[in-house]
C-alpha positions as CSV (number, residue, x, y, z in Angstrom):
1,X,97.4,37.0,0.0
2,X,100.5,37.3,2.2
3,X,98.0,37.6,5.1
4,X,96.4,34.2,4.5
5,X,97.6,31.2,6.3
6,X,96.6,27.8,4.8
7,X,96.5,24.4,6.8
8,X,97.1,20.9,5.5
9,X,94.7,18.1,5.6
10,X,96.6,16.5,8.7
11,X,95.9,19.7,10.7
12,X,92.3,20.2,10.4
13,X,91.4,18.1,13.5
14,X,94.2,19.5,15.7
15,X,93.5,21.8,18.3
16,X,95.8,24.8,17.6
17,X,97.1,26.9,20.5
18,X,98.0,30.5,20.9
19,X,101.6,29.4,21.1
20,X,101.8,27.3,17.4
21,X,103.0,29.3,14.5
22,X,102.6,28.5,11.0
23,X,105.5,27.7,8.8
24,X,105.4,30.2,5.9
25,X,105.9,28.3,2.6
26,X,106.7,29.6,-0.6
27,X,104.0,30.9,-3.6
28,X,104.4,27.6,-5.5
29,X,103.9,25.5,-2.3
30,X,100.7,27.7,-1.6
31,X,99.4,27.4,-4.9
32,X,99.9,24.0,-4.9
33,X,98.1,23.0,-1.4
34,X,95.0,25.4,-2.6
35,X,94.7,23.2,-5.5
36,X,94.5,20.0,-3.5
37,X,92.2,21.5,-1.1
38,X,89.7,22.5,-4.0
39,X,89.8,18.9,-5.5
40,X,89.3,17.5,-2.2
41,X,86.0,19.7,-1.5
42,X,84.8,19.1,-4.9
43,X,85.2,15.2,-4.8
44,X,82.2,13.0,-4.0
45,X,84.0,10.1,-2.5
46,X,85.9,12.5,0.1
47,X,83.4,14.9,1.4
48,X,85.1,17.6,3.2
49,X,84.0,18.6,7.0
50,X,84.8,22.2,6.4
51,X,82.3,22.5,3.5
52,X,78.9,21.2,3.2
53,X,78.2,18.5,0.4
54,X,75.8,19.2,-2.5
55,X,73.2,16.7,-0.5
56,X,73.8,18.7,2.7
57,X,73.0,22.0,1.2
58,X,69.9,20.4,-0.6
59,X,68.3,19.3,2.7
60,X,69.0,22.9,4.1
61,X,66.8,24.5,1.4
62,X,69.9,25.5,-0.7
63,X,70.5,24.9,-4.4
64,X,69.1,22.0,-6.0
65,X,71.5,18.6,-6.1
66,X,71.0,18.6,-10.1
67,X,72.3,22.4,-10.3
68,X,75.3,21.7,-7.8
69,X,76.2,18.4,-9.8
70,X,76.1,20.7,-13.2
71,X,78.1,23.2,-11.3
72,X,80.7,20.7,-10.4
73,X,80.8,18.3,-13.1
74,X,80.8,21.3,-16.0
75,X,79.9,18.6,-18.6
76,X,76.0,19.3,-19.8
77,X,74.9,15.8,-20.7
78,X,76.9,13.2,-18.8
79,X,75.0,9.9,-18.0
80,X,75.4,8.8,-14.5
81,X,77.4,5.9,-13.6
82,X,76.0,2.5,-12.7
83,X,78.7,2.3,-10.0
84,X,78.1,5.8,-8.5
85,X,76.9,5.3,-5.3
86,X,75.0,8.6,-4.9
87,X,72.6,7.6,-7.9
88,X,72.1,4.0,-6.5
89,X,71.1,5.5,-3.2
90,X,68.7,8.0,-5.1
91,X,67.0,5.3,-6.8
92,X,66.6,3.3,-3.5
93,X,65.0,6.2,-1.9
94,X,62.7,6.5,-4.6
95,X,61.7,2.7,-4.7
96,X,61.4,3.0,-1.1
97,X,59.3,6.1,-1.0
98,X,56.7,4.0,-3.5
99,X,56.4,1.1,-1.6
100,X,55.7,3.2,1.5
101,X,53.2,5.2,-0.4
102,X,51.3,2.1,-1.6
103,X,51.5,0.9,1.8
104,X,49.8,3.6,3.5
105,X,47.2,4.1,0.8
106,X,46.0,0.4,1.3
107,X,46.2,1.0,5.3
108,X,43.7,4.2,4.4
109,X,41.4,1.9,2.2
110,X,41.2,-0.8,5.0
111,X,40.4,1.6,7.8
112,X,37.6,2.9,5.5
113,X,36.2,-0.4,5.0
114,X,36.1,-1.0,9.0
115,X,34.6,2.6,9.3
116,X,31.6,1.9,6.8
117,X,31.2,-1.6,8.7
118,X,31.0,-0.2,12.1
119,X,28.6,2.7,10.8
120,X,26.3,-0.2,9.3
121,X,26.5,-2.1,12.6
122,X,25.9,1.2,14.8
123,X,22.6,2.3,12.4
124,X,21.3,-1.4,12.7
125,X,22.0,-1.3,16.6
126,X,20.1,1.9,17.1
127,X,17.1,0.7,14.7
128,X,16.8,-2.4,17.4
129,X,17.2,0.0,20.1
130,X,14.2,2.0,18.8
131,X,12.4,-1.1,18.5
132,X,12.9,-2.4,21.8
133,X,12.2,1.2,23.1
134,X,8.8,1.2,21.5
135,X,8.0,-2.2,22.8
136,X,8.8,-1.1,26.4
137,X,6.7,1.6,26.1
138,X,3.6,-0.3,25.0
139,X,4.2,-2.9,27.5
140,X,4.4,-0.1,30.2
141,X,1.3,1.1,28.8
142,X,-0.6,-2.1,28.9
143,X,0.8,-2.8,32.3
144,X,-0.8,0.5,33.6
145,X,-4.1,-0.5,32.2
146,X,-4.1,-3.7,33.8
147,X,-3.4,-2.1,37.1
148,X,-6.3,0.1,36.9
149,X,-9.7,-1.3,38.3
150,X,-12.0,-2.8,35.9
151,X,-15.0,-1.3,34.4
152,X,-18.5,-1.8,33.3
153,X,-19.4,-1.7,29.7
154,X,-22.8,-0.2,29.1
155,X,-24.9,1.4,26.2
156,X,-26.3,4.8,26.3
157,X,-30.1,4.8,26.3
158,X,-30.8,8.7,26.8
159,X,-28.6,11.9,27.5
160,X,-30.5,13.5,30.5
161,X,-29.3,17.3,30.8
162,X,-25.8,18.3,30.5
163,X,-24.2,16.2,33.2
164,X,-26.5,13.0,33.3
165,X,-26.6,9.9,31.3
166,X,-29.0,7.0,31.3
167,X,-27.0,3.8,30.7
168,X,-28.1,0.2,30.3
169,X,-25.7,-1.9,32.1
170,X,-26.3,-5.7,31.4
171,X,-27.4,-7.9,33.1
172,X,-28.1,-5.5,36.1
173,X,-30.4,-3.0,34.6
174,X,-30.3,0.9,33.8
175,X,-28.8,3.7,35.9
176,X,-28.3,7.3,35.7
177,X,-24.9,8.2,35.9
178,X,-22.6,11.3,36.0
179,X,-19.8,12.3,33.2
180,X,-16.2,12.4,33.9
181,X,-14.5,16.1,33.2
182,X,-12.9,14.7,30.2
183,X,-16.0,13.7,28.5
184,X,-17.7,15.6,26.0
185,X,-21.3,15.1,26.1
186,X,-22.0,16.2,22.5
187,X,-20.3,12.7,21.6
188,X,-22.6,10.6,23.5
189,X,-25.5,9.5,21.6
190,X,-28.2,6.9,22.2
191,X,-26.4,3.3,21.4
192,X,-23.0,4.5,22.3
193,X,-21.0,1.9,23.9
194,X,-19.4,3.7,27.3
195,X,-16.9,2.3,30.2
196,X,-18.5,2.9,33.8
197,X,-16.1,2.8,36.9
198,X,-16.7,-0.1,39.1
199,X,-16.8,2.0,42.5
200,X,-18.8,5.1,41.5
201,X,-20.4,4.0,38.2
202,X,-19.2,7.2,36.6
203,X,-18.6,7.5,32.9
204,X,-15.1,8.1,32.1
205,X,-14.5,6.2,28.7
206,X,-16.5,6.3,25.2
207,X,-15.9,2.8,23.9
208,X,-15.8,2.3,20.0
209,X,-18.8,0.3,18.2
210,X,-18.4,-3.2,18.2
211,X,-18.6,-4.6,14.9
212,X,-17.5,-7.9,13.6
213,X,-14.7,-7.9,11.1
214,X,-16.8,-9.7,8.8
215,X,-19.4,-7.1,8.8
216,X,-16.3,-4.5,7.8
217,X,-15.6,-6.6,4.9
218,X,-19.2,-6.4,3.5
219,X,-18.6,-2.5,2.7
220,X,-17.6,-1.9,-0.5
221,X,-14.5,0.3,-0.8
222,X,-13.9,0.7,-4.7
223,X,-16.9,2.3,-6.6
224,X,-17.9,-0.1,-9.0
225,X,-17.5,0.8,-12.8
226,X,-21.1,-0.4,-14.0
227,X,-23.3,2.6,-15.4
228,X,-26.9,2.7,-16.3
229,X,-25.7,3.1,-20.0
230,X,-24.4,-0.5,-19.6
231,X,-27.7,-1.9,-18.9
232,X,-30.0,-2.7,-21.8
233,X,-33.9,-3.4,-22.0
234,X,-34.4,-2.0,-18.3
235,X,-35.7,1.3,-18.9
236,X,-38.6,0.9,-16.8
237,X,-36.8,-0.5,-14.0
238,X,-34.1,2.2,-13.8
239,X,-36.5,4.6,-13.7
240,X,-38.6,3.2,-10.8
241,X,-35.1,2.4,-8.8
242,X,-34.3,5.8,-9.4
243,X,-37.7,7.3,-7.6
244,X,-37.2,4.9,-4.8
245,X,-33.3,5.1,-4.4
246,X,-31.8,8.0,-5.4
247,X,-34.5,10.7,-5.3
248,X,-34.6,10.2,-1.5
249,X,-30.8,10.3,-0.8
250,X,-30.1,13.5,-3.0
251,X,-33.4,15.4,-2.5
252,X,-35.0,14.4,0.9
253,X,-36.9,17.9,1.0
254,X,-39.1,16.6,-1.9
255,X,-40.6,14.2,0.3
256,X,-40.8,16.4,3.4
257,X,-42.9,19.0,1.2
258,X,-45.1,16.5,0.4
259,X,-45.6,15.4,3.5
260,X,-44.9,11.3,2.9
261,X,-42.6,9.1,3.9
262,X,-39.5,7.9,1.9
263,X,-39.4,4.2,0.8
264,X,-37.1,2.1,2.7
265,X,-36.8,-1.1,1.0
266,X,-36.8,-2.0,-2.5
267,X,-37.3,-5.9,-3.8
268,X,-35.6,-7.0,-7.1
269,X,-37.2,-10.1,-8.5
270,X,-37.2,-12.3,-11.6
271,X,-35.4,-15.3,-13.4
272,X,-31.4,-15.7,-12.9
273,X,-29.6,-13.3,-15.4
274,X,-31.9,-10.7,-16.0
275,X,-29.6,-7.8,-14.8
276,X,-30.4,-7.6,-11.1
277,X,-27.1,-7.5,-9.4
278,X,-25.9,-5.3,-12.4
279,X,-28.3,-2.8,-11.5
280,X,-27.4,-2.8,-7.9
281,X,-23.9,-2.0,-9.0
282,X,-25.0,1.0,-11.3
283,X,-27.1,2.6,-8.4
284,X,-23.9,2.2,-6.2
285,X,-21.9,3.9,-8.9
286,X,-24.2,7.0,-9.4
287,X,-25.2,7.5,-5.8
288,X,-22.6,9.2,-3.4
289,X,-23.2,7.1,-0.4
290,X,-21.5,3.8,1.3
291,X,-22.6,0.6,-0.3
292,X,-22.9,-2.3,1.5
293,X,-23.0,-6.0,-0.2
294,X,-24.0,-9.1,1.7
295,X,-25.4,-12.0,0.6
296,X,-28.2,-14.1,2.1
297,X,-25.9,-17.5,3.1
298,X,-23.2,-15.2,4.7
299,X,-26.0,-14.2,7.5
300,X,-26.7,-17.9,8.0
301,X,-23.9,-19.0,10.9
302,X,-23.3,-22.2,12.9
303,X,-23.9,-21.1,16.5
304,X,-27.2,-19.7,17.9
305,X,-27.5,-15.7,18.0
306,X,-24.3,-15.2,15.5
307,X,-26.7,-14.6,12.6
308,X,-29.0,-12.1,14.2
309,X,-25.9,-10.2,15.8
310,X,-24.3,-9.9,12.4
311,X,-27.5,-8.2,11.1
312,X,-27.7,-5.8,14.1
313,X,-23.9,-4.9,13.4
314,X,-24.8,-4.7,9.9
315,X,-27.2,-2.1,10.4
316,X,-25.2,-0.5,13.1
317,X,-22.1,0.5,10.3
318,X,-24.7,1.5,8.0
319,X,-26.0,4.3,10.7
320,X,-22.2,5.2,11.3
321,X,-21.6,5.6,7.6
322,X,-25.1,7.1,6.5
323,X,-26.3,7.8,3.7
324,X,-26.0,4.1,3.1
325,X,-27.1,1.3,0.6
326,X,-27.4,-2.3,2.0
327,X,-27.7,-4.6,-0.9
328,X,-28.5,-8.2,0.1
329,X,-28.6,-10.7,-2.4
330,X,-30.2,-14.2,-2.6
331,X,-32.6,-12.8,0.3
332,X,-34.9,-16.2,-0.1
333,X,-31.7,-18.0,2.0
334,X,-33.0,-16.3,5.2
335,X,-36.3,-14.7,4.3
336,X,-38.0,-17.8,3.5
337,X,-41.6,-18.4,5.1
338,X,-42.0,-20.0,8.4
339,X,-43.5,-22.7,9.1
340,X,-46.0,-23.9,12.0
341,X,-44.2,-26.9,12.8
342,X,-40.6,-26.3,14.1
343,X,-37.9,-28.5,13.2
344,X,-34.8,-29.1,14.8
345,X,-32.6,-28.9,11.8
346,X,-31.3,-25.4,12.0
347,X,-34.5,-23.4,10.6
348,X,-34.9,-21.8,13.7
349,X,-31.7,-20.0,13.6
350,X,-32.6,-18.8,10.3
351,X,-36.2,-17.6,11.5
352,X,-34.4,-15.8,14.2
353,X,-31.9,-14.2,11.7
354,X,-35.1,-12.8,9.5
355,X,-36.6,-11.8,13.1
356,X,-33.9,-9.5,13.6
357,X,-33.9,-8.3,10.1
358,X,-37.8,-7.4,10.1
359,X,-36.7,-5.6,13.4
360,X,-34.2,-3.4,11.6
361,X,-36.5,-2.9,8.6
362,X,-39.3,-1.3,10.7
363,X,-38.2,-1.3,14.3
364,X,-37.8,1.7,16.8
365,X,-34.4,2.5,15.5
366,X,-35.3,2.7,11.7
367,X,-33.6,5.4,9.9
368,X,-34.3,7.2,6.6
369,X,-30.8,7.5,5.9
370,X,-30.6,3.9,5.0
371,X,-31.9,2.1,2.1
372,X,-32.3,-1.6,1.5
373,X,-32.0,-3.3,-1.8
374,X,-33.0,-7.1,-1.9
375,X,-32.7,-9.4,-4.9
376,X,-34.2,-12.9,-5.4
377,X,-35.2,-15.3,-8.0
378,X,-37.9,-16.9,-5.4
379,X,-40.4,-14.4,-4.6
380,X,-43.2,-17.3,-4.1
381,X,-41.4,-18.6,-1.1
382,X,-40.2,-15.1,0.9
383,X,-42.3,-14.9,4.2
384,X,-45.2,-12.4,4.0
385,X,-44.3,-10.2,6.9
386,X,-40.9,-9.4,4.8
387,X,-43.0,-8.2,1.8
388,X,-45.4,-6.1,3.8
389,X,-45.3,-2.5,2.7
390,X,-43.2,-0.3,5.2
391,X,-40.4,-2.8,5.2
392,X,-40.6,-3.4,1.1
393,X,-42.2,-0.4,-0.5
394,X,-41.4,-1.2,-4.1
395,X,-41.2,-4.4,-5.5
396,X,-39.4,-4.5,-9.3
397,X,-39.8,-7.3,-11.7
398,X,-37.4,-8.1,-14.1
399,X,-38.4,-10.4,-16.8
400,X,-36.5,-12.1,-19.5
401,X,-35.9,-9.5,-22.5
402,X,-38.3,-9.2,-25.3
403,X,-36.5,-9.1,-29.0
404,X,-36.0,-5.3,-28.8
405,X,-34.3,-5.6,-25.5
406,X,-32.3,-8.4,-26.8
407,X,-30.9,-6.4,-29.4
408,X,-30.3,-3.4,-27.1
409,X,-28.5,-5.9,-25.1
410,X,-26.3,-7.3,-28.1
411,X,-25.1,-3.7,-29.3
412,X,-24.2,-2.8,-25.8
413,X,-21.9,-6.0,-25.4
414,X,-20.6,-6.0,-29.0
415,X,-20.0,-2.2,-28.7
416,X,-16.1,-2.8,-28.3
417,X,-15.8,-5.9,-30.4
418,X,-14.1,-5.9,-33.8
419,X,-17.4,-6.9,-36.3
420,X,-17.4,-7.3,-39.7
421,X,-19.8,-5.2,-41.9
422,X,-23.0,-6.5,-42.4
423,X,-23.7,-8.5,-39.3
424,X,-27.4,-8.2,-38.5
425,X,-28.0,-8.4,-34.6
426,X,-31.4,-8.1,-34.7
427,X,-31.2,-11.6,-36.5
428,X,-29.2,-13.0,-33.9
429,X,-31.9,-11.7,-31.2
430,X,-34.8,-13.1,-32.8
431,X,-33.3,-16.4,-32.7
432,X,-32.6,-16.2,-29.0
433,X,-36.3,-16.3,-27.6
434,X,-36.5,-16.6,-24.1
435,X,-32.9,-15.9,-23.5
436,X,-31.7,-13.9,-20.7
437,X,-29.2,-11.0,-20.4
438,X,-26.5,-13.2,-19.2
439,X,-26.9,-15.5,-22.1
440,X,-27.0,-12.7,-24.6
441,X,-23.7,-11.8,-23.3
442,X,-22.3,-15.0,-22.9
443,X,-23.2,-15.4,-27.2
444,X,-21.0,-12.1,-27.9
445,X,-18.2,-14.0,-25.7
446,X,-18.5,-17.2,-27.4
447,X,-18.5,-15.6,-30.7
448,X,-15.3,-13.8,-30.0
449,X,-13.7,-17.2,-29.0
450,X,-14.8,-19.0,-32.4
451,X,-13.1,-16.2,-34.0
452,X,-9.9,-16.4,-32.0
453,X,-9.7,-20.0,-32.5
454,X,-9.5,-19.5,-36.2
455,X,-6.7,-16.7,-35.6
456,X,-8.9,-14.1,-36.9
457,X,-8.9,-10.5,-35.6
458,X,-12.7,-10.1,-36.5
459,X,-16.0,-11.6,-35.6
460,X,-18.2,-12.9,-38.6
461,X,-22.2,-13.4,-38.7
462,X,-21.3,-17.0,-38.6
463,X,-19.6,-16.8,-35.3
464,X,-22.6,-15.3,-33.9
465,X,-24.8,-18.1,-35.0
466,X,-22.7,-20.8,-33.6
467,X,-22.5,-19.1,-30.7
468,X,-26.3,-18.9,-30.8
469,X,-26.1,-22.7,-31.3
470,X,-23.7,-23.3,-28.3
471,X,-25.4,-21.2,-25.7
472,X,-28.9,-22.2,-26.6
473,X,-28.2,-25.6,-26.9
474,X,-30.6,-26.3,-29.5
475,X,-30.4,-29.3,-32.1
476,X,-30.0,-27.2,-35.1
477,X,-27.5,-27.8,-38.3
478,X,-24.8,-25.5,-36.8
479,X,-24.9,-27.3,-33.6
480,X,-24.5,-30.6,-35.0
481,X,-21.4,-28.8,-37.0
482,X,-20.2,-27.6,-33.6
483,X,-20.1,-30.9,-32.0
484,X,-18.2,-32.3,-35.1
485,X,-15.8,-29.6,-34.6
486,X,-15.3,-30.4,-30.9
487,X,-15.1,-34.1,-31.5
């Protein structure tokens, strides 16, 4: 329009004062100048400072760069020139952005590894700190105990009233002492170990019973799996031991109603391998009480007084876990008869151990809740003081089984074996005259071994006959062939 005024390119940066007046131009010149201005604005190589470029519009949130390029260039699908500086700069920015992204991802990964390492170290240091704190507390408690004055150790003899106790303090004697306020008198019984203050002799602490660790190991924790059904040929012996051991423990009121004393000890004697220890294990299985097993040789100690101390602590532990059964195997090692002429070869210490055992069986502190089982194969050398009634109330003999009992034992031990049909166990039992129960069990085991050597899964009659020849060691034809086999 005539009112518009156009300026040429050199006049853009020039300041225009109020006195300057533009020279009017012809319409042709005005049209030519307008076309030149539009071309300069749309040219990518010469961006106009008066009109923002497409890149600037895109930064300010305007239309996208691609749309601006299509509006300016008009052709729909023109490939970007290699020499185009804007395309090269865009590719450079894209490559630089991807590299920067990878750099930050790697940096984040490294920082996460450092965090995990520091966390692991922190947990380890916290565990060490807790361990050291517990040690410090324990040492402080020990230091506090060491700083306290010492105490006398005594044994309660008798409870006298509600606040007085008769205590025996070795070697000074017996004293009637007062109780501390923190002591419950109901927890004090005779033979309880207590601590007395050294200045006032006041009972201020109840001590645990002193039991040797070896004695604690004698207590059978796991119940044996042996039952009465696994014992053959000992029906009479099982009946007698039930009367003496199981009946007083399960039904003590029957003896009280009859007014008779309960049996205390039982002696099982007989040749080796006749089932004495097996029957003791079955008793432990069927009675719901503590079972303590000790061998006589374990009570024979090197130093004087150690054997008798172990016997004493053994019965103390049995009283604490009453009702209980003490099984003493091979009792002839400490219960042999005493000789008139003393010898200095260690027999005197064995005799002291036996005297302590006699005292515990029938002494002032005897208890009906403790039953004693003894086993030996040499009853002829036992001391008469040990065998007398009151200490050993029942003596049960275990002879070698007869033919019928041997057949029952073979049936029990071959119950789980894979046998061929037609095996005559009675015939095998007749061939084993005078054999013990252990030898009968060994025959079944050896018969299975013979079948195993020949890679068979079943046992035959011939296997049993060869096993009998091997176990009984008789000079028979089968035994001779067995010797040839082993050669």
